[in-house]
C-alpha positions in Angstrom: -106.8 -7.6 -78.5 -104.5 -5.4 -76.6 -100.3 -5.6 -76.3 -100.9 -8.1 -73.6 -103.4 -10.0 -75.7 -101.0 -10.3 -77.9 -97.8 -11.9 -75.7 -100.7 -14.5 -74.0 -102.0 -15.8 -77.8 -97.6 -15.4 -79.0 -96.6 -17.5 -75.4 -99.7 -19.7 -76.6 -98.9 -20.1 -80.1 -95.4 -21.6 -79.4 -96.9 -23.9 -76.5 -98.9 -25.5 -79.4 -95.8 -25.1 -82.0 -93.8 -27.4 -80.3 -96.6 -30.3 -79.9 -97.6 -30.2 -82.8 -93.4 -30.1 -83.3 -92.9 -33.2 -81.3 -96.0 -34.9 -83.1 -93.9 -35.0 -86.5 -90.7 -36.0 -84.9 -92.6 -38.8 -83.8 -94.5 -39.5 -87.0 -91.2 -40.0 -88.7 -90.4 -43.1 -87.0 -93.4 -44.6 -88.6 -95.4 -45.0 -92.0 -97.1 -42.0 -93.4 -99.9 -42.2 -95.7 -98.8 -40.1 -98.9 -100.7 -39.3 -101.6 -100.5 -37.0 -104.6 -103.0 -33.4 -105.0 -101.5 -31.1 -108.1 -99.0 -33.3 -109.2 -96.5 -35.7 -108.6 -94.5 -33.4 -106.3 -97.3 -31.6 -104.6 -98.0 -34.4 -101.6 -99.8 -34.9 -98.4 -99.4 -36.8 -95.9 -101.7 -38.6 -93.0 -99.3 -35.6 -90.7 -100.6 -32.8 -92.3 -104.5 -33.4 -92.0 -103.3 -34.7 -88.4 -101.0 -30.8 -87.6 -103.4 -28.9 -89.1 -106.9 -30.3 -87.5 -104.6 -30.4 -84.2 -103.6 -26.4 -84.7 -106.8 -25.0 -86.3 -109.1 -26.9 -83.2 -106.3 -25.2 -80.7 -107.2 -22.2 -82.4 -111.1 -22.4 -82.7 -111.5 -23.3 -79.0 -109.2 -20.0 -77.7 -109.9 -17.8 -80.5 -114.1 -18.8 -81.8 -114.2 -15.3 -83.4 -111.4 -15.4 -85.2 -111.0 -17.3 -88.5 -108.2 -19.4 -90.5 -106.9 -19.5 -94.4 -105.2 -23.1 -93.8 -104.2 -25.7 -96.6 -106.0 -28.5 -96.0 -108.8 -27.4 -95.8 -109.8 -27.2 -92.1 -110.3 -23.2 -91.7 -113.2 -20.4 -92.2 -111.5 -19.8 -96.5 -112.5 -15.9 -96.0 -112.9 -14.0 -98.9 -112.0 -10.7 -96.3 -109.4 -9.4 -94.3 -112.1 -8.1 -91.3 -111.3 -9.1 -87.6 -108.2 -11.8 -87.0 -107.2 -14.3 -89.7 -104.7 -16.8 -89.2 -102.6 -18.2 -92.0 -101.8 -22.3 -90.9 -99.4 -24.4 -92.7 -99.1 -27.4 -90.4 -96.3 -28.8 -92.6 -94.3 -26.5 -95.2 -91.8 -28.5 -97.2 -94.1 -31.7 -97.4 -92.1 -33.3 -100.1 -88.8 -32.3 -97.6 -90.8 -34.6 -95.3 -91.1 -37.3 -96.6 -88.1 -37.4 -98.9 -85.4 -35.9 -96.6 -86.9 -36.1 -93.3 -85.7 -31.8 -92.8 -86.1 -28.5 -94.1 -89.6 -28.4 -93.1 -91.2 -25.9 -90.7 -95.0 -25.6 -89.0 -95.6 -21.6 -90.3 -98.9 -19.7 -88.3 -98.9 -15.5 -89.8 -102.1 -13.7 -88.1 -103.6 -10.2 -89.2 -105.8 -8.1 -87.5 -108.0 -6.0 -90.5 -105.1 -6.9 -92.8 -102.2 -6.0 -90.7 -99.3 -8.0 -90.1 -99.4 -8.8 -86.2 -97.5 -12.2 -85.6 -95.3 -14.3 -86.9 -94.0 -17.7 -86.0 -92.3 -20.3 -88.4 -91.4 -23.9 -86.7 -87.8 -25.8 -88.3 -89.3 -28.7 -86.5 -85.8 -31.0 -87.0 -83.9 -27.8 -86.9 -85.3 -26.8 -83.8 -85.5 -23.4 -84.7 -88.4 -20.7 -84.3 -88.0 -17.7 -86.1 -90.9 -15.5 -84.4 -92.1 -11.8 -84.3 -95.2 -9.5 -82.1 -95.2 -6.7 -84.6 -93.5 -3.8 -83.3 -91.5 -5.4 -80.9 -88.9 -7.1 -82.9 -88.0 -10.2 -84.5 -86.2 -13.7 -82.8 -84.4 -16.7 -83.9 -85.5 -18.9 -80.6 -84.8 -16.6 -78.2 -82.0 -14.3 -80.4 -82.9 -10.8 -81.4 -82.8 -10.4 -85.1 -81.3 -7.1 -86.1 -82.4 -4.9 -89.0 -81.7 -6.4 -92.6 -78.1 -4.4 -93.8 -77.7 -3.3 -96.8 -75.9 -5.7 -99.4 -74.9 -5.2 -103.3 -76.3 -7.7 -105.4 -72.4 -8.5 -105.9 -72.4 -10.3 -102.5 -75.0 -11.6 -101.5 -77.0 -14.8 -101.5 -79.9 -15.5 -104.2 -82.5 -18.1 -102.9 -84.8 -18.6 -105.9 -85.7 -22.7 -107.5 -84.4 -23.9 -110.8 -88.2 -24.0 -111.8 -87.4 -20.3 -112.9 -84.7 -20.8 -115.3 -85.8 -23.6 -117.1 -88.8 -23.3 -119.4 -92.1 -22.6 -117.4 -95.8 -21.2 -117.9 -95.2 -18.1 -115.5 -91.5 -16.4 -115.8 -89.1 -16.4 -118.7 -86.4 -19.2 -118.6 -84.0 -15.8 -119.1 -85.0 -12.7 -116.9 -83.5 -13.9 -114.0 -79.8 -14.8 -115.5 -78.7 -12.0 -114.9 -79.6 -11.4 -111.6 -77.8 -15.0 -110.9 -74.7 -14.6 -112.8 -74.4 -11.2 -110.5 -74.5 -12.5 -107.4 -73.2 -14.2 -105.1 -74.7 -17.4 -104.6 -77.8 -19.1 -105.3 -78.8 -21.2 -102.9 -83.1 -23.5 -102.3 -84.5 -25.6 -99.6 -88.3 -25.8 -100.3 -89.5 -24.6 -97.7 -90.9 -21.4 -98.3 -91.4 -20.9 -94.9 -87.6 -20.8 -93.8 -86.9 -19.2 -96.7 -88.8 -16.3 -95.7 -87.5 -16.5 -92.2 -83.4 -17.2 -93.1 -83.9 -13.8 -95.3 -85.2 -12.1 -92.4 -81.7 -13.2 -89.8 -79.8 -12.4 -93.4 -78.9 -16.1 -93.7 -80.0 -15.7 -97.0 -80.4 -12.0 -99.3 -83.2 -12.3 -101.2 -86.2 -14.2 -102.0 -88.3 -15.1 -105.1 -91.1 -17.3 -106.3 -93.5 -17.4 -108.8 -96.0 -19.6 -107.4 -97.1 -19.4 -103.5 -100.4 -19.6 -101.4 -101.3 -17.5 -98.4 -100.3 -20.1 -96.0 -96.6 -20.4 -97.2 -95.9 -16.6 -97.1 -97.9 -14.6 -94.6 -95.7 -15.7 -91.0 -92.7 -14.3 -93.5 -93.9 -11.7 -95.1 -94.4 -10.8 -90.9 -90.8 -11.7 -90.1 -89.5 -9.6 -92.5 -91.4 -6.4 -92.7 -90.3 -6.1 -88.9 -86.5 -6.6 -89.0 -87.3 -3.5 -92.5 -87.4 -6.1 -95.6 -89.3 -5.1 -98.1 -91.9 -8.0 -99.5 -93.6 -7.5 -102.6 -94.8 -9.3 -106.4 -92.5 -10.4 -108.4 -92.8 -6.9 -110.2 -92.9 -5.1 -107.1 -96.5 -4.1 -106.8 -98.6 -5.2 -103.3 -99.5 -8.5 -102.4 -103.1 -9.2 -102.1 -102.5 -11.9 -98.7 -106.2 -13.9 -100.1 -104.2 -15.2 -103.1 -101.6 -17.0 -104.3 -98.6 -14.7 -105.7 -95.1 -14.8 -107.2 -93.3 -12.8 -104.0 -89.9 -10.6 -104.2 -88.6 -10.0 -100.8 -85.0 -8.1 -99.6 -83.7 -5.4 -97.4 -85.0 -2.6 -99.3 -82.1 -1.5 -102.6 -81.4 -5.2 -103.4 -84.9 -5.6 -103.6 -85.5 -2.1 -105.6 -82.5 -3.5 -107.8 -83.9 -7.2 -108.7 -87.6 -5.6 -109.1 -86.4 -3.0 -111.2 -84.2 -5.7 -113.4 -87.2 -7.2 -113.8 -88.9 -4.7 -115.1 -87.1 -3.9 -117.2 -87.3 -7.5 -118.8 -91.0 -7.3 -119.0 -90.7 -4.6 -120.5 -88.9 -5.6 -123.3 -91.0 -8.2 -124.6 -89.8 -10.8 -121.8 -93.0 -12.7 -120.6 -93.6 -12.8 -116.4 -97.8 -14.4 -115.7 -98.6 -14.4 -112.0 -101.1 -17.4 -110.7 -104.6 -17.5 -110.9 
């Protein structure tokens, strides 16, 4: 695909996302069908499925040779990244959608032969669209995002769930304690795609989690890299886009500081276990 093709795709996806967003806003005034997936706080609704079916249908109708990785089963489950692959999360932050009716997003990341090419994260209730075509700048609605500035840890807002600083099976609860003590403050919004977009926008300075699926992070990684940020696994190693993974992202210097701290803690005997 050439630049004109990517621009046409960009414009089509924005149109589809806005249509899907309208459906989600309308759905908040009617009774939702809610069921549990893997845990009491891992929910899926009729609208997760309806929005994914709508978006995947649009993709397949317009780009029949493209493949889709998606959360609710309407995609293709590819085993490699050859050609053009879309990563679609119809509602990132379903728990927020059900309980708070805010802080949920539609997230679409598009890769060509493993390289990020276009990203879209739409905060439905905030009416904020974070988007980019790789190499042509990232945007928050119509505002072009500047490159990330260097931020010292003591001045940084760090986004992480309290899950990772209490007993859990992924990371020693004490590994991130010093980071939390040193940083300016912590935040958690419950929707990874929005949190990653906030890093790209400079609204928060770092994001850390021990468990995300590809559709959660694929779009956000493109946005962050477009503004000069770094995104890796918790220990600083490369992310496999087709796997569940930990994610650590920030501007390069802050990322290095946090990753080095995590590696040192692991070298001293604390545990860190990637998701299967």
